[in-house]
C-alpha positions in Angstrom: -0.1 0.1 0.1 1.5 3.3 -1.1 2.3 5.9 1.7 -0.2 8.6 1.9 2.1 11.5 1.9 -0.8 14.2 2.7 -1.3 12.3 6.2 2.1 12.0 6.9 2.9 15.4 6.2 -0.1 16.6 8.2 1.2 14.3 11.2 4.4 15.9 11.3 3.2 19.2 10.9 0.8 18.9 14.0 3.5 17.4 15.8 6.0 20.4 15.5 3.1 23.3 15.5 0.1 21.4 17.1 -3.3 23.0 15.7 -1.3 25.6 13.7 0.1 22.8 11.7 -2.5 21.8 9.6 -3.4 25.4 8.8 0.3 25.9 7.7 0.5 22.9 5.7 -2.8 23.6 3.8 -1.8 27.3 3.4 1.7 26.5 1.8 0.4 23.8 -0.2 -2.1 26.0 -1.8 0.4 28.8 -2.5 2.6 26.4 -4.4 -0.2 25.0 -6.5 -0.4 21.6 -4.7 -3.6 19.7 -3.7 -3.1 19.4 0.1 -5.4 16.2 0.2 -3.4 14.5 -2.6 0.3 15.5 -2.3 2.4 13.6 -4.7 6.3 12.7 -4.2 7.5 15.1 -6.8 5.9 18.0 -4.9 7.7 17.3 -1.9 11.0 19.4 -2.7 8.9 22.4 -3.3 7.1 21.8 0.0 10.3 21.1 1.7 11.4 24.5 0.6 8.4 26.4 1.9 7.8 24.6 5.3 11.4 25.0 6.0 11.1 28.4 5.6 7.9 28.6 7.9 9.7 26.6 10.4 12.8 28.9 10.3 10.5 31.8 11.1 8.6 29.9 13.8 11.6 28.1 15.5 15.0 28.8 14.1 17.1 27.0 11.8 17.3 23.8 13.9 13.6 23.4 13.5 14.0 24.2 9.6 16.6 21.5 9.4 14.5 18.9 11.5 11.5 19.5 9.0 13.9 19.5 5.8 15.5 16.2 6.9 11.8 14.5 7.7 10.5 15.5 4.3 13.8 14.2 2.6 13.5 10.8 4.2 9.7 10.8 3.7 10.3 11.0 -0.1 14.0 9.8 -0.4 14.4 12.9 -2.4 18.0 12.8 -3.0 17.5 9.5 -4.7 14.5 10.9 -6.3 16.3 14.1 -7.9 19.0 11.7 -8.9 16.7 9.5 -11.1 14.8 12.2 -12.5 15.2 12.3 -16.2 13.2 15.2 -17.2 15.6 18.4 -16.9 13.1 20.7 -16.3 11.9 18.9 -13.3 15.0 18.3 -12.0 16.0 21.9 -12.1 13.0 22.7 -10.2 13.7 20.2 -7.4 17.2 21.2 -7.2 16.3 24.8 -6.6 13.7 24.0 -4.2 15.9 21.7 -2.2 18.9 24.3 -2.4 16.4 26.8 -1.0 15.2 24.8 1.6 18.9 24.2 2.8 19.6 28.1 3.0 16.5 28.2 5.4 18.0 25.5 7.6 21.1 27.5 7.4 23.1 24.1 5.9 24.9 26.3 3.6 27.2 23.3 2.2 24.2 21.5 1.3 22.6 24.6 -0.3 25.8 25.2 -2.5 26.2 21.3 -3.5 22.5 21.5 -5.1 23.2 25.0 -6.8 26.3 23.4 -8.3 24.4 20.6 -9.7 22.5 23.3 -11.2 25.3 24.9 -12.5 26.4 21.7 -14.3 23.0 21.4 -16.0 23.0 25.2 -17.0 26.3 24.7 -18.6 25.3 21.5 -20.5 22.4 23.3 -21.7 24.4 26.5 -22.5 21.8 28.4 -20.5 23.4 31.8 -19.3 20.1 33.0 -17.7 19.7 29.9 -15.5 23.6 30.0 -14.6 23.3 33.7 -13.7 20.2 32.9 -11.3 22.0 30.0 -9.6 25.1 32.1 -9.3 23.2 34.7 -7.7 21.8 32.0 -5.2 25.2 30.8 -4.6 26.2 34.6 -3.6 23.1 34.8 -1.3 24.2 31.6 0.7 27.5 33.0 1.3 25.9 36.3 2.4 23.9 34.9 4.8 26.4 32.8 6.1 28.5 36.0 6.8 31.4 35.4 4.2 30.8 38.7 2.3 34.0 38.6 0.4 32.8 35.3 -1.5 29.3 36.6 -1.5 30.6 39.7 -3.4 32.6 37.7 -6.1 29.6 35.5 -6.8 27.4 38.5 -7.1 29.7 40.1 -9.6 29.8 37.0 -11.5 26.2 36.6 -11.6 25.8 40.3 -12.6 28.0 39.6 -15.5 26.2 36.5 -16.6 22.8 38.2 -16.3 23.9 41.1 -18.6 25.3 38.5 -21.3 22.0 36.6 -21.2 20.1 39.8 -20.7 18.4 38.6 -17.6 17.3 41.8 -16.2 15.5 40.2 -13.1 18.7 38.6 -11.9 20.8 41.7 -13.0 18.7 43.7 -10.5 19.0 40.9 -7.6 22.8 40.8 -8.2 23.4 44.4 -8.1 20.9 44.8 -5.1 23.1 41.9 -3.3 26.2 44.0 -4.1 24.7 47.1 -2.6 23.7 45.3 0.4 27.2 44.3 1.0 28.6 47.6 0.5 26.0 48.9 3.0 27.5 46.4 5.6 31.0 47.4 5.1 29.8 50.9 5.7 30.6 52.0 2.1 27.2 54.1 1.9 27.5 56.4 -1.0 28.6 53.3 -3.3 25.8 51.3 -2.0 23.1 54.1 -3.0 24.5 54.2 -6.5 24.4 50.3 -6.8 20.9 50.3 -5.7 19.7 52.8 -7.9 20.9 50.6 -10.8 19.3 47.7 -9.4 16.1 49.5 -9.1 16.2 50.7 -12.8 16.5 47.1 -13.8 14.0 46.1 -11.6 11.5 48.6 -12.7 12.0 47.3 -16.4 11.0 43.7 -15.3 7.9 45.2 -13.5 8.2 42.9 -10.5 6.9 45.1 -7.5 8.2 42.7 -5.0 11.8 43.2 -6.1 11.4 46.9 -6.6 10.0 47.1 -3.1 13.0 45.3 -1.6 15.5 47.4 -3.2 13.7 50.5 -2.1 13.9 49.4 1.5 17.4 48.5 1.4 18.3 51.9 -0.3 16.4 53.7 2.4 18.2 51.9 5.1 21.5 53.4 3.6 20.0 56.8 3.4 18.8 56.7 6.8 22.3 55.7 8.2 23.6 58.6 6.3 21.0 60.8 8.1 18.5 61.7 5.5 15.4 60.6 7.2 12.8 62.5 5.0 14.4 60.4 1.8 14.4 57.6 3.7 10.7 58.0 4.8 9.6 58.5 1.1 11.3 55.5 -0.1 9.8 53.3 2.6 6.3 54.6 1.6 6.9 53.7 -2.1 8.4 50.4 -1.0 5.0 49.7 1.1 3.2 50.6 -2.2 4.8 48.0 -4.2 5.0 45.3 -1.2 0.9 45.4 -0.9 0.8 44.7 -4.5 3.2 41.8 -4.2 1.4 40.8 -1.1 4.8 40.1 0.5 4.2 39.7 4.1 7.7 39.2 5.2 8.8 42.4 3.2 5.8 44.4 4.5 6.8 43.7 8.1 10.5 45.1 7.4 9.2 47.9 5.8 6.8 48.9 8.4 9.6 48.1 10.9 12.0 50.5 9.1 9.6 53.2 8.8 9.0 52.9 12.5 12.6 53.2 13.2 12.7 56.5 11.0 9.9 57.7 13.6 12.1 56.7 16.6 14.9 58.9 15.0 12.5 61.6 14.6 11.2 61.4 18.2 7.6 60.5 17.0 7.1 57.9 19.5 3.3 57.4 19.0 4.0 57.0 14.9 6.8 54.7 15.6 4.5 52.4 17.8 1.9 52.4 15.3 4.3 51.2 12.5 5.7 48.5 14.7 2.3 47.2 15.4 1.7 47.1 11.6 5.2 45.1 11.5 3.7 42.5 14.0 0.6 42.1 12.3 2.5 41.2 8.9 5.1 39.0 10.7 2.1 37.2 12.1 0.3 36.6 9.0 3.6 35.7 7.4 4.9 33.6 10.2 7.9 35.6 10.7 9.3 35.1 14.1 12.2 37.6 13.3 10.2 40.7 12.5 8.0 40.0 15.4 11.0 40.2 17.7 12.3 43.3 15.8 8.8 44.8 16.2 9.0 44.1 19.9 12.4 45.7 20.9 11.5 48.9 18.7 8.4 49.3 20.2 10.5 48.8 23.7 12.7 51.9 22.7 9.5 53.9 21.9 7.7 53.2 25.1 11.3 53.9 27.1 11.1 57.5 25.6 7.2 57.7 26.4 8.2 56.9 30.0 6.0 53.5 29.9 9.0 51.3 31.3 7.0 48.3 32.6 5.7 47.9 29.1 9.2 48.5 27.3 10.6 45.7 29.6 7.8 43.4 28.7 8.6 44.0 24.9 12.3 43.3 25.5 11.8 40.2 27.6 9.6 38.8 24.6 12.1 39.9 22.1 15.3 38.3 23.3 14.5 34.6 23.4 13.1 35.0 19.8 16.1 36.2 18.5 18.4 33.8 20.4 16.3 31.0 19.0 16.5 31.9 15.3 20.2 33.0 15.9 19.7 36.6 14.8 23.1 38.2 15.8 22.4 41.6 14.6 19.0 41.5 16.5 20.3 40.3 19.6 23.1 43.3 19.5 20.1 45.7 19.0 18.1 44.4 22.1 21.1 44.7 24.3 21.5 48.2 23.0 17.8 49.2 24.0 18.3 47.2 27.2 21.1 49.5 28.1 18.8 52.4 27.3 16.1 50.9 29.7 18.4 50.4 32.6 19.6 53.9 31.8 16.2 55.2 32.2 15.8 53.2 35.4 19.1 54.6 36.7 20.6 50.7 36.8 23.9 52.0 36.1 26.0 48.7 36.3 23.3 47.0 34.2 23.3 49.6 31.5 27.0 49.4 31.5 27.0 45.8 30.8 24.2 45.7 28.2 25.9 48.5 26.2 29.2 46.8 26.4 27.8 43.6 25.1 26.0 45.4 22.4 29.3 47.1 21.2 31.3 43.6 21.4 28.5 42.1 19.3 28.5 44.8 16.8 32.3 44.5 16.5 32.0 40.5 16.3 29.2 40.9 13.4 31.5 43.7 11.6 28.4 46.2 11.6 29.9 49.6 12.4 27.0 51.6 12.3 25.5 49.6 15.2 28.7 49.7 16.9 28.8 53.5 16.6 25.1 53.8 17.6 25.8 51.5 20.8 28.8 53.7 21.7 26.7 57.0 21.4 23.8 55.7 23.8 26.6 54.3 26.2 28.0 58.0 26.2 24.6 59.4 26.8 24.2 57.0 29.6 27.3 57.9 31.3 26.5 61.4 31.0 23.2 61.0 32.9 25.5 59.5 35.8 27.7 62.4 35.4 30.9 60.5 34.1 32.0 63.2 31.9 35.6 61.6 31.2 34.3 58.2 29.9 31.5 59.9 28.2 33.8 62.0 26.0 35.9 58.8 25.2 32.7 57.0 23.9 31.8 60.2 22.1 35.0 60.2 20.1 35.0 56.6 19.3 31.6 56.8 18.0 32.4 60.2 16.1 35.3 58.3 14.3 33.0 55.6 13.1 30.4 57.9 12.0 32.9 60.1 10.0 34.1 57.1 8.3 30.7 56.1 7.5 29.8 59.7 6.4 26.8 59.5 9.0 26.3 63.3 9.1 23.4 63.5 11.3 25.2 61.5 14.1 28.4 63.5 13.9 26.3 66.7 14.3 24.8 65.4 17.3 28.1 64.3 18.7 29.6 67.7 18.3 26.6 69.5 19.8 27.1 67.2 22.7 30.7 67.9 23.0 30.3 71.5 22.4 28.0 71.6 25.3 30.2 70.1 27.7 33.0 72.4 27.1 33.1 74.9 30.2 32.3 78.4 29.5 35.1 80.9 31.0 33.5 82.8 33.4 32.6 86.6 32.6 35.4 89.4 33.2 
């Protein structure tokens, strides 16, 4: 008697997610054109990808890895892919499995599947396919944190996309390069590369891709201190992403817009955007964005003086981020924890939280977050009248922001330093 794949997958999902498991399975089946009551073996790679993405959002890479392995065993997927004779089916399966392994953070397995695809693309002299796969290899390196290898692969994908006139991959590759320029603190270069990426995304009329590129560009402009332009681009991103119905990126756009309102000290508007972020994250099952909405909401509530609510948000955010291994998010939580303990005047705890944030930012090679954590550390030290140490942190933060050309923060530090200069008594 053949195995009932629908029943088996339903059992696995109910075990992993209880009553929500059946709902998630049905939703992912319908999103991928699969009948949830009659799942076929050849549809399993596509479902492995979809369910691994969901499980990573809900439970982190270990959960994604577990569901991936179970589905692999259920359909003996590696053997099935090896035996597949139709090239188009084999390509779809390899793509799905590579993407599934990215969700479970199994980078080598992801690349193994993508390299098999490179072989198929070269056999068929298909430059368009090869450019797309090389772009995915770059993404795997980027998510792994190997930005040098990611960048060289994005360059290769860009060149292949130009030769094959694959505008979608060209836009994606340029956007990937822009992201790495941004992470390296090369802000002006990043803006130019993102502008080039958007021009190609507009040509292929992909609102989801255009929306993502607008978010990335806005990130750089905000770090440069141009909050108004960043706000404008994020609103444009939201228009595109609502057309694309991309809940994950909608959550990110609302979160980033809320962050702009934080910097503008419009706390109520910030909270509204974080609530919208949380709703989109809930709809898309994105635990990362739920956590980011929580710790950003905490910062707004600190500034409104609602410290108990702020602490509740922070206590909710940190376990979620630790569960999925989001080091940048964990770093940001510790920065906000430092701000919370500054507000409660628990100086020792504030000092510890800021030092951890600075260390994590250095480990993650995210200079902007490092400078921001140092800036907040200095403000805390000034609150407890430790002027000498505060000036030291301000100097270090200013050096970072000068390197990043983050004018808004440089000006803020200069204003604080000027106010600390003792005025000479009048004659």
